[in-house]
Structure formats: C-alpha cells, structure tokens
N, C-alpha and C positions, 0 to 999 in steps of 0.2 A: 880189627886184627883177624888174621886167619884162624887163631885159636877159637874165637867166638863163633865164626862161621862154621867151623867143624863141629863144635859142640851143639849148635842148634840145627845142624843138618842131620835129620833122622830119616828113616823110611816112612814117609807119609802115604797113607792109602785112602784117605777121604779128603775131599777138596771143596772149595766154593766153586762149583762148576761154572757159575755165571761170570766169575772173574777171568777174563780172557788173558791169554798170553799171546802176543802178536808174533807174526812170522819174523819180524825184525829182531825181536828178543831171542827167538829160537836160533836165528842165524848168528846172533852175537854169542850165544852159548856154544854153538859148534865152532865158531871162529876162535873162541877162547880155548877150546879143546885142541884145536889145530896146533897150538903151541906146546902141547904136552909131548913127553918123550914117546918115541916109537921104536920098537926093536929093529935094529939095522937101519933106522930112519926110512923104512920102506913106506910108511904111511898108507897101509892097505884099507883103512876104514872109510866107509861111505855112510851117509845118513839120509833117512827119510824123515821129513818134518811134517807135522800135522797140527794145525790150530783150527781146523774146520770141524764143526760138530758132527757132520755126517761121516767124515773120514775117521774121526775119533771113535764114533760108535762102532764102526767097522773093525777098528783095531781092538777096542775093548773086548769084544766077544771072543777073541782068540788068546786072551791072557789069563793066567792063573794068578790069584791075588795074595794069598797068605796061607802057606802050608800049615802053620801051627794053629790057625783059627778054623778048625774043622767045621764044615758046613756053611762057611761064609763065602758066598759067590763073588764077593768084591763089592765095591761101593755101589750104592743105589743111584738111580737117576737123580741129579741135582748135587751129588757128591763125587761125581766122576772127574777125572782129570780134564783140564781145559786144553791140554796139549800133550803131544807125544813126540819123542825122538826115537826112531828105530836105528840101531847100530848094525851095520853090515860089514862083512869082511869081503873084500874084492879078491877072489881067488885068481884073477888074472894078474894081480900084483904079487900075491903071496898065498900059498896054500895054508899057511898058519898066521894067525894074528897075534900069537904069543899072548902077552898080557896087555896089549894096546887097548883093547875094548874096556878093560877094567879101569885103566888110568883115565881114558877118555870119559867114561861114564861118571867117575867120581869128580872129575873136573867140571863136567856139566852140572852135576847135582850141587856142587859147592858154588858155582857161578849162579845157579838159580837161587840158592839160599841167600847169597849176597844181595840179590835183587828183591828179597822178600817172598820168594816162592819156595816150594818144597817139591820133593819128588820121591820116586821109588824105582829102583832098578828091578826089572822083572825078567827072569830067565825062563819061567814056565810059559812057553808060547806054543800054540799049535802052528808050527812053522809052515807046514805045507798049505794049510788053509789061508794063513796070512799072506804067504807068497802068491797064492792064486788070487786072492781078493785085491791085493795091491799091485798085481802084475810085476812082481820082482823077478828079474831075470835069474836064471839058475847059476850064473857066475858069482852071485852074491850070497854069501852064507849069512843067515839071520843069526845074530849074536845075542842081542839084548833089546828090550823095550824100556824106555825111560818114560814113566808117567809123571807129568808135571802140572802144577797148579798152586793156588793159594791154599795152604793147609787149613783144614777144617777140624782137625783133631789135635788133642794134646798128646804128646809122646814124652814119656819120662824114662830115664835110665835108672835102673835099680841094680844093686849088688846081686850077684848070683848067690842064691841061698845055700845053706849047708848041704842040701840034697844035690847040688851041682846042676840043677835044671836051668838050661839056657833058653827055653822056649818063651817067646814073647806071648803076651796075653792082654786081654782087656778086662778092666774092672766093671763094677755095676754102674759107674758113671761114664762108661765108654772111653776111659783114659787108657791109652795103649802103653803097656809096660814092656821095657826091653832090658832083660838082665845082662849085665856086662861083668866079665871077670875082673878082679882087682889087679892093679898094676903089678904088685909084688908077685902075683901068681904067674903073670905072663913073661916076666923077665927072669931068665934062668941062668944068666951068667954075667 
C-alpha cells in the first residue's frame, strides 16, 4: 500500500555504499516520475543519472548534507550513496519549473522506497562547481540532487516536544530522530 511506502520513506543520509543501484533502476525511477503532474504539462525537467563510483564521488563533494547536524560533513566513505539523480530545469522549455521538481523528487524517492532503497533530497548544492565538473550547459537550472542507496541508518519519527523544536537529531546510538507536528495541529479548518 502507498501508506506503508510513505511512512517508511524518510530522508536517509547514510547508506550501504557497496549495494549498487543500477542504471536500469535509475531509468525506471525517472520513468515513474515522468507520469507525475507538470504545471501546464510543459514537462521542463531533465535528469542526470549516476551509478558510477567516480562520478558519485564528484557529485558528493558539491553537496551539503544535514543543516541541523552541525559539524557533520556528510556520510563517510563506505556510507555514501550508491547513486544520484540530479534534477534540472530546462529554461529552453520554461523559465519556471513551478512545483514540478518537488513532485518529481517525491515520486522518485517513493519509487526507490518501494524497491527497498532510500534517499534524500538535497537542495544545498555548490551549483556552479557541479555545473563545471559535470559540464552542464547553462540552459539547465540545477534544482535538486537526490542521493539514493540502501539505507544504513534507522530513522524514527517523534512527536514535536512542548518546546516546539522541529530540528532533527541523532541519539547516542546514532538513530536519526525527526520530530513531526501532530495531525490536529496542522489541520486548521
């Protein structure tokens, strides 16, 4: 059921790096996303796929990993993603991608979860260096990076505490905790 896939789809930041995700799987995930809604049906998104360790290492160095985990530079070697999908907006089709990239990214992450993988949407990107290193033409706006792999960490959802703090954190056993607001707080009418 989709409910189960959504509930186990978290933002994973540590992976079993040696567990490969093949290019065929990455293509399947993008194909799944292709069926997602697009503003005005313009379909301005393009994708760069990487399942190659060298290309992955190149992409990794241009990403920011977890803003609330101060001082954590991201997963160490052996726990890094085994694949990436970079979402681009084709400005030759549309100057704005509206919300297309969010819908596409979530579709890909859910598709990955349904296949036993996990991922993380990353918006903190050194875009100019990534553009240069991957030779991305200027007509493509870099929107998001999706880090994908077999999750190597436990992520749990907690209720937001009385102090209202929504920052995710890791406990002494390296379990990643993500506070979520209760349903009755987010429904206002």
